[in-house]
C-alpha positions as CSV (number, residue, x, y, z in Angstrom):
1,M,-5.7,-180.3,28.5
2,P,-5.9,-183.2,31.1
3,Q,-2.9,-184.3,33.2
4,H,-1.7,-187.9,33.2
5,R,0.3,-190.0,35.6
6,A,2.8,-192.6,34.5
7,D,1.2,-195.4,32.5
8,P,3.0,-198.7,33.0
9,H,2.0,-199.8,29.5
10,A,3.5,-196.6,28.0
11,V,6.7,-197.1,30.0
12,A,7.0,-200.7,28.7
13,A,6.3,-199.6,25.1
14,I,9.0,-196.9,25.4
15,A,11.5,-199.3,26.8
16,A,10.8,-201.8,23.9
17,A,10.9,-199.2,21.1
18,T,14.0,-197.2,22.3
19,V,17.3,-197.9,20.6
20,P,20.0,-197.4,23.2
21,W,23.3,-195.8,22.5
22,P,26.5,-195.4,24.6
23,A,27.2,-192.4,26.7
24,V,28.5,-189.3,25.0
25,D,32.3,-189.1,25.0
26,Q,32.9,-185.5,26.0
27,A,36.6,-185.9,25.2
28,A,36.1,-186.9,21.6
29,A,37.8,-184.5,19.2
30,S,35.8,-185.4,16.2
31,P,32.0,-185.8,15.8
32,L,32.7,-189.0,13.7
33,T,34.9,-190.8,16.2
34,G,34.1,-192.8,19.4
35,P,31.5,-195.3,20.3
36,F,28.7,-192.7,20.6
37,A,29.3,-191.4,17.1
38,H,29.2,-194.9,15.6
39,A,25.9,-195.6,17.4
40,A,24.5,-192.2,16.3
41,A,25.4,-193.1,12.7
42,A,22.5,-195.6,12.7
43,L,20.0,-192.9,13.5
44,A,21.6,-190.6,10.9
45,D,21.3,-193.3,8.3
46,R,17.6,-193.6,9.2
47,L,17.1,-189.8,8.8
48,A,19.2,-189.4,5.6
49,G,16.3,-190.2,3.2
50,H,14.7,-186.8,4.1
51,R,15.6,-183.5,2.5
52,L,15.3,-181.6,5.8
53,V,16.5,-183.0,9.1
54,L,15.5,-180.8,12.0
55,L,17.4,-181.4,15.3
56,G,16.0,-179.9,18.4
57,E,17.0,-179.4,22.1
58,S,14.9,-179.0,25.2
59,T,17.5,-176.6,26.6
60,H,20.0,-174.2,25.1
61,G,22.7,-175.2,27.5
62,T,23.1,-179.0,27.5
63,A,26.4,-180.6,26.3
64,E,24.9,-183.9,25.3
65,F,22.4,-182.3,22.9
66,Y,25.1,-180.3,21.1
67,H,27.4,-183.3,20.9
68,A,24.7,-185.6,19.5
69,R,23.6,-183.0,16.9
70,A,27.2,-182.6,15.9
71,A,27.7,-186.4,15.5
72,L,24.4,-186.7,13.5
73,S,25.2,-183.7,11.3
74,A,28.7,-184.8,10.6
75,H,27.5,-188.2,9.4
76,L,24.8,-186.6,7.3
77,V,27.4,-184.3,5.7
78,A,30.2,-186.9,5.2
79,R,28.1,-189.9,4.3
80,H,24.9,-188.5,2.7
81,G,25.9,-185.3,1.1
82,F,24.0,-182.7,3.2
83,S,25.4,-179.3,2.4
84,I,23.5,-176.9,4.7
85,I,23.9,-176.6,8.5
86,A,21.3,-173.9,9.5
87,V,21.3,-172.9,13.1
88,E,19.2,-170.7,15.5
89,A,21.8,-168.0,15.4
90,D,22.4,-164.6,13.8
91,W,23.2,-164.5,10.1
92,P,26.3,-162.3,10.2
93,D,28.0,-164.3,13.0
94,A,27.3,-167.5,11.2
95,A,28.5,-166.0,7.9
96,A,31.9,-165.3,9.4
97,V,32.1,-169.0,10.5
98,D,30.8,-170.1,7.1
99,R,33.6,-168.3,5.3
100,H,36.1,-170.0,7.6
101,V,34.7,-173.6,7.1
102,R,34.3,-173.2,3.4
103,G,37.6,-171.5,2.9
104,R,36.1,-168.3,1.5
105,Q,37.7,-164.9,1.7
106,A,36.6,-163.0,4.8
107,Q,34.9,-159.6,4.6
108,P,36.7,-156.6,6.0
109,A,36.8,-156.6,9.8
110,E,35.2,-160.0,9.8
111,S,36.6,-162.7,12.0
112,P,35.2,-166.1,13.0
113,A,37.0,-165.8,16.3
114,A,34.9,-162.7,17.2
115,A,31.6,-164.4,16.3
116,F,28.8,-165.1,18.7
117,T,29.7,-162.6,21.4
118,R,26.1,-161.3,22.0
119,F,24.1,-162.7,24.9
120,P,23.7,-165.7,25.3
121,V,27.3,-166.2,24.4
122,W,27.4,-169.9,25.6
123,M,24.7,-170.9,23.2
124,W,27.1,-171.0,20.2
125,R,30.4,-170.1,21.7
126,N,31.0,-173.4,23.4
127,L,33.3,-176.4,23.2
128,E,30.9,-178.7,21.4
129,V,30.2,-176.1,18.6
130,A,33.9,-175.3,18.3
131,R,34.7,-179.0,17.8
132,F,32.0,-179.3,15.2
133,I,33.3,-176.2,13.3
134,R,36.8,-177.5,13.4
135,W,35.6,-180.8,12.0
136,L,33.5,-179.1,9.3
137,H,36.5,-177.0,8.2
138,A,38.8,-180.1,8.0
139,H,36.1,-182.1,6.1
140,N,35.5,-179.3,3.6
141,A,39.2,-178.8,3.0
142,A,39.2,-182.2,1.3
143,Q,36.3,-181.4,-0.9
144,A,36.0,-179.4,-4.1
145,P,34.4,-175.9,-3.4
146,P,31.0,-176.8,-4.8
147,R,30.8,-179.8,-2.5
148,R,31.6,-178.0,0.7
149,A,29.0,-177.8,3.4
150,G,28.1,-174.4,4.8
151,F,27.1,-173.0,8.2
152,F,24.3,-170.5,8.2
153,G,22.3,-168.5,10.8
154,L,18.5,-168.3,10.7
155,D,17.7,-165.8,13.4
156,I,16.4,-162.2,13.3
157,Y,18.3,-160.3,16.0
158,S,21.3,-158.8,14.1
159,L,19.7,-155.5,12.9
160,A,22.8,-153.4,13.4
161,A,25.3,-156.0,12.1
162,S,23.1,-156.7,9.1
163,M,22.8,-153.0,8.2
164,A,26.6,-152.7,8.4
165,A,27.1,-155.8,6.2
166,V,24.8,-154.4,3.5
167,L,26.6,-151.1,3.5
168,A,30.1,-152.8,3.4
169,Y,29.0,-154.9,0.5
170,L,27.7,-152.0,-1.5
171,E,30.8,-149.9,-0.8
172,G,32.7,-152.6,-2.6
173,V,30.5,-153.2,-5.6
174,D,28.5,-149.9,-6.1
175,P,29.5,-146.9,-4.0
176,R,26.6,-144.8,-5.3
177,A,24.1,-147.4,-4.2
178,A,25.9,-147.6,-0.8
179,Q,25.2,-143.9,-0.3
180,A,21.5,-144.4,-1.1
181,A,21.4,-147.3,1.3
182,R,23.1,-145.3,4.0
183,E,20.4,-142.6,3.6
184,R,17.6,-145.2,3.8
185,Y,19.1,-146.9,6.9
186,A,19.6,-143.5,8.6
187,C,16.0,-143.9,9.8
188,L,17.1,-146.7,12.0
189,E,20.5,-145.3,12.9
190,P,19.5,-143.9,16.3
191,W,18.3,-147.3,17.4
192,R,21.3,-149.5,16.4
193,R,22.4,-150.3,19.9
194,D,18.9,-150.9,21.3
195,P,16.4,-151.6,18.6
196,A,13.7,-152.4,21.1
197,R,13.6,-148.7,21.8
198,Y,12.7,-148.1,18.2
199,G,9.6,-150.3,18.6
200,R,8.5,-148.3,21.7
201,A,9.1,-145.0,19.9
202,V,6.9,-146.1,16.9
203,L,4.2,-147.4,19.3
204,H,4.1,-144.2,21.2
205,G,4.1,-142.0,18.1
206,T,7.4,-140.3,18.8
207,H,9.1,-141.6,15.7
208,A,7.9,-142.6,12.3
209,D,8.3,-146.2,11.3
210,C,11.1,-147.1,8.8
211,E,9.3,-149.9,7.0
212,D,9.2,-148.2,3.6
213,A,12.9,-147.3,3.7
214,V,14.1,-150.8,4.6
215,V,11.8,-152.5,2.1
216,E,12.9,-150.0,-0.6
217,Q,16.5,-150.9,0.2
218,L,15.9,-154.6,-0.1
219,Q,14.1,-154.1,-3.4
220,A,16.9,-151.9,-4.8
221,L,19.4,-154.6,-4.0
222,L,17.3,-157.3,-5.6
223,D,16.7,-155.2,-8.7
224,K,20.5,-155.3,-9.4
225,R,20.9,-159.0,-8.6
226,L,22.3,-159.9,-12.1
227,A,24.9,-157.1,-12.1
228,Y,25.9,-157.7,-8.5
229,A,26.1,-161.5,-8.8
230,R,28.6,-161.1,-11.5
231,A,31.0,-159.6,-8.9
232,G,30.5,-162.7,-6.7
233,H,27.4,-164.8,-6.4
234,E,28.0,-165.9,-2.8
235,D,28.7,-162.4,-1.6
236,F,25.5,-161.1,-3.2
237,L,23.4,-163.8,-1.6
238,D,25.0,-162.8,1.8
239,A,24.2,-159.2,1.2
240,A,20.6,-159.9,0.1
241,Q,20.0,-162.0,3.1
242,N,21.2,-159.3,5.4
243,A,18.9,-156.8,3.6
244,R,16.0,-159.2,4.1
245,L,16.9,-159.5,7.7
246,V,16.9,-155.8,8.3
247,A,13.4,-155.6,6.8
248,S,12.2,-158.5,9.0
249,A,13.9,-157.1,12.1
250,E,12.4,-153.7,11.6
251,R,9.0,-155.2,11.6
252,Y,9.8,-157.5,14.5
253,Y,10.7,-154.7,16.8
254,R,7.6,-152.8,15.8
255,V,5.2,-155.7,16.5
256,M,6.9,-157.1,19.6
257,Y,4.9,-154.6,21.7
258,H,1.6,-155.7,20.2
259,G,1.9,-159.2,21.6
260,S,4.4,-162.0,22.0
261,D,2.4,-164.3,19.6
262,D,2.8,-161.9,16.7
263,S,6.6,-161.4,17.3
264,W,7.1,-165.1,17.7
265,N,5.3,-165.9,14.5
266,L,7.2,-163.2,12.6
267,R,10.5,-164.6,13.9
268,D,9.9,-168.2,13.1
269,T,8.5,-167.3,9.7
270,H,11.7,-165.4,9.0
271,M,13.8,-168.4,10.0
272,F,11.7,-170.7,7.8
273,E,12.0,-168.3,4.9
274,T,15.7,-168.0,5.3
275,L,16.0,-171.8,5.3
276,A,13.9,-172.0,2.1
277,Q,16.1,-169.3,0.5
278,L,19.2,-171.5,1.3
279,L,17.6,-174.6,-0.2
280,H,16.5,-172.6,-3.3
281,A,20.0,-171.1,-3.8
282,Q,21.7,-174.5,-3.7
283,G,19.2,-176.1,-6.1
284,P,16.6,-178.9,-5.9
285,E,19.0,-181.5,-4.8
286,S,20.2,-179.5,-1.7
287,R,19.6,-180.9,1.7
288,A,19.8,-179.3,5.1
289,V,20.2,-180.0,8.8
290,V,18.7,-177.5,11.2
291,W,19.7,-176.9,14.8
292,A,17.2,-175.1,17.0
293,H,15.2,-175.4,20.2
294,N,12.5,-177.9,20.5
295,S,10.0,-175.1,20.7
296,H,11.0,-174.2,17.1
297,I,11.6,-177.7,15.8
298,G,8.6,-179.6,17.1
299,D,5.3,-179.0,15.1
300,A,3.6,-176.2,17.0
301,A,0.2,-177.2,15.8
302,H,0.3,-180.1,18.3
303,T,1.5,-178.1,21.3
304,E,-0.1,-175.7,23.7
305,M,1.7,-172.9,22.0
306,G,-0.1,-173.6,18.7
307,I,-3.5,-174.9,20.0
308,S,-4.1,-172.2,22.7
309,Q,-1.9,-169.3,21.6
310,G,-2.0,-169.4,17.8
311,Q,1.8,-169.7,17.5
312,L,3.5,-171.4,14.6
313,N,7.1,-172.5,14.2
314,I,9.8,-173.8,11.8
315,G,8.8,-177.4,12.2
316,Q,5.2,-176.8,11.4
317,L,6.1,-174.6,8.4
318,C,8.5,-177.3,7.1
319,R,5.9,-180.0,7.4
320,E,3.4,-177.8,5.5
321,A,5.9,-176.9,2.8
322,F,7.9,-180.1,2.4
323,G,5.6,-182.8,3.8
324,D,7.4,-186.1,4.5
325,A,10.7,-184.7,3.1
326,A,11.1,-183.0,6.6
327,V,11.8,-185.1,9.7
328,L,11.5,-183.5,13.2
329,V,13.8,-184.8,15.9
330,G,13.3,-183.6,19.5
331,F,15.9,-183.9,22.2
332,S,15.0,-184.2,25.9
333,T,16.3,-185.1,29.4
334,Y,15.1,-185.9,32.9
335,D,17.6,-184.0,35.1
336,G,21.2,-182.9,35.4
337,T,22.9,-179.5,35.0
338,V,22.4,-176.8,32.4
339,A,24.1,-173.6,31.4
340,A,21.5,-170.8,31.7
341,A,20.8,-167.3,33.1
342,T,18.3,-166.2,35.7
343,S,17.2,-163.2,33.7
344,W,17.8,-161.8,30.2
345,D,21.3,-160.4,29.7
346,G,22.3,-162.0,33.0
347,P,25.5,-164.0,33.6
348,M,25.7,-167.6,32.7
349,E,25.2,-170.0,35.7
350,I,25.5,-173.7,36.0
351,K,22.0,-174.7,37.3
352,Q,20.6,-177.9,38.6
353,V,17.8,-179.2,36.4
354,R,15.0,-180.5,38.6
355,P,13.7,-184.1,38.0
356,A,10.9,-184.0,35.5
357,R,7.3,-183.8,36.8
358,P,5.4,-187.1,37.2
359,D,2.8,-185.9,34.7
360,S,5.3,-185.2,31.9
361,Y,6.6,-187.1,28.9
362,E,10.1,-186.8,30.4
363,H,9.0,-188.8,33.4
364,L,7.7,-191.6,31.2
365,F,11.0,-191.9,29.3
366,H,12.9,-191.8,32.6
367,A,10.8,-194.6,34.0
368,A,11.6,-196.7,30.8
369,G,15.1,-197.1,32.2
370,H,17.3,-196.2,29.2
371,A,20.2,-193.9,30.1
372,Q,20.3,-192.6,26.5
373,G,18.8,-193.6,23.2
374,W,16.4,-192.7,20.4
375,T,12.7,-193.6,19.8
376,D,10.9,-193.5,16.5
377,L,7.4,-192.0,17.2
378,R,5.9,-192.3,13.8
379,G,4.1,-195.7,14.3
380,D,4.6,-196.7,10.7
381,G,5.8,-200.2,11.5
382,S,9.2,-199.6,9.9
383,D,10.8,-201.6,12.7
384,G,9.0,-204.7,11.6
385,S,6.8,-205.0,14.6
386,A,3.7,-203.5,16.2
387,V,5.7,-201.7,18.9
388,Q,5.8,-198.3,17.2
389,A,2.1,-198.2,16.5
390,E,1.3,-199.2,20.1
391,L,3.7,-196.7,21.5
392,R,2.3,-193.9,19.4
393,E,-1.3,-194.7,20.6
394,L,-0.1,-194.8,24.2
395,L,1.7,-191.4,24.0
396,M,-1.2,-189.7,22.1
397,P,-2.9,-188.2,25.2
398,A,-1.4,-184.7,25.8
399,R,1.1,-184.4,28.6
400,Q,3.4,-181.8,30.1
401,E,6.7,-181.2,28.3
402,R,9.6,-179.2,29.6
403,F,11.1,-176.2,27.6
404,I,14.2,-174.5,29.0
405,G,15.6,-171.6,26.9
406,V,18.5,-169.3,27.8
407,I,16.7,-168.5,31.1
408,Y,16.0,-171.2,33.7
409,R,14.0,-170.5,36.9
410,P,13.5,-173.7,38.8
411,D,11.4,-172.0,41.5
412,T,8.7,-171.3,39.0
413,E,9.3,-174.2,36.7
414,L,5.7,-175.3,36.1
415,Q,4.7,-171.8,35.0
416,S,7.9,-170.9,33.3
417,H,9.1,-174.1,31.6
418,Y,6.2,-176.5,31.0
419,A,3.5,-176.7,28.4
420,H,1.2,-179.4,27.2
421,A,2.0,-181.2,23.9
422,I,1.1,-184.3,21.9
423,L,4.6,-185.8,21.6
424,P,4.1,-188.3,18.7
425,R,2.5,-185.6,16.5
426,Q,5.0,-182.9,17.6
427,F,8.1,-185.0,16.7
428,D,8.9,-187.9,14.4
429,V,11.8,-189.1,16.6
430,L,12.9,-188.3,20.2
431,A,16.5,-188.5,21.2
432,W,16.8,-189.1,25.0
433,F,19.5,-188.5,27.6
434,D,18.3,-189.3,31.0
435,R,20.9,-187.2,32.9
436,T,22.7,-184.4,31.2
437,S,25.4,-181.9,31.9
438,A,25.9,-178.2,31.2
439,V,27.6,-177.3,27.9
440,P,31.2,-176.1,28.4
441,A,31.2,-172.4,27.5
442,L,34.3,-170.8,26.0
443,P,35.7,-167.5,27.2
444,A,34.9,-164.2,25.4
445,P,37.3,-163.2,22.6
446,P,40.8,-162.3,23.9
447,A,42.4,-158.9,23.7
448,P,44.0,-158.0,20.3
449,G,47.2,-160.0,19.8
450,A,46.3,-162.6,22.4
451,A,46.0,-166.3,21.4
452,E,42.6,-167.4,20.1
453,T,41.4,-171.0,20.3
454,W,38.0,-170.8,18.8
455,P,37.1,-172.2,16.3
456,S,40.2,-173.2,14.6
457,G,42.9,-173.5,17.2
458,L,41.5,-176.2,19.5
């Protein structure tokens, strides 16, 4: 794909089409209070006509992105009846938080205070998420149980925790079935602490795969759905999702050594299917907000990852399945600081984000001069002028776009963190923060008996 330098016409069109909003108030205790929240409400109202609102982030460690998503989500829940917050996180951890925010009875040994302690801890165990969870708990407390909004995880990495959750559920409702499940899951037992080793062992032929066993367990659980649901519908749905996750994770760790594209596609397909299951479980009127990285939210079919590498993602699958009922919102920045690691499983560091490359979309938005705001990229004339259509056309040539995950390596930024994309086809709306700051991480869980401030004690 060709590279492009800053186009003054594109810069002018971005400036004209961007709706500015005030700076994020990091001291705000509620996602619905403060000048920024009131300004974000206008964008939330614009998005509320869709069944699915997908909110991205160009990094996993930026405070403004979390704060903005919390403000938008709170408005969609409180004013427009959205009932699902689905995030790029492990299902069992999110389930503990969900029980807290919806006032449901916790499972044995389950605590929302102990959730999200696996690397990268700062991604969900941070001040902005804690404030949103506190708000959601308070909002739900004033609602009848059927009207309470839930908090759900979409990701695939909780193999051991999901196996344990299935067994714990069955011990409570069907001890004989629990014993059968324990025998099936015994195939994966040696790999609980390091499931990647399971994939290597299968690849090298030193261990038989466990696919039949985990699929059989999922089917056994589903075969008794009517009987189990009578003991508690929500608890059965949670157990069934954990069983699905075990089956998906088993396959994920087998295919990850065959190529990153296959494992990426399996992971995003699992996340999309989990989202679809949540919508189905809550009925045809249900509506969801999704929080995930831009690389999952933006339509992969219009990025280098899809065009050159054959990768798909949640945003693409949502567009294919739901059409215009899904709206994709990207979040981006020019420079600032970010919470990230240098290598996988490494310590969190506060890193300086380099100014965006001159041939990037981020540089164009920076040159437009808005400190923060949002831009509708759909070019449908809904603002009553020709600005959107002109902007869409000017942004159509592919440019570099920055992606920072839990790892940030500024020294190899072009190779590690940039890829070409066609922005107005990738996203419907772009939320822009010119200079951003690292998300405030919370400490790890305290020792037993010590005071805990996350998520309910802030």
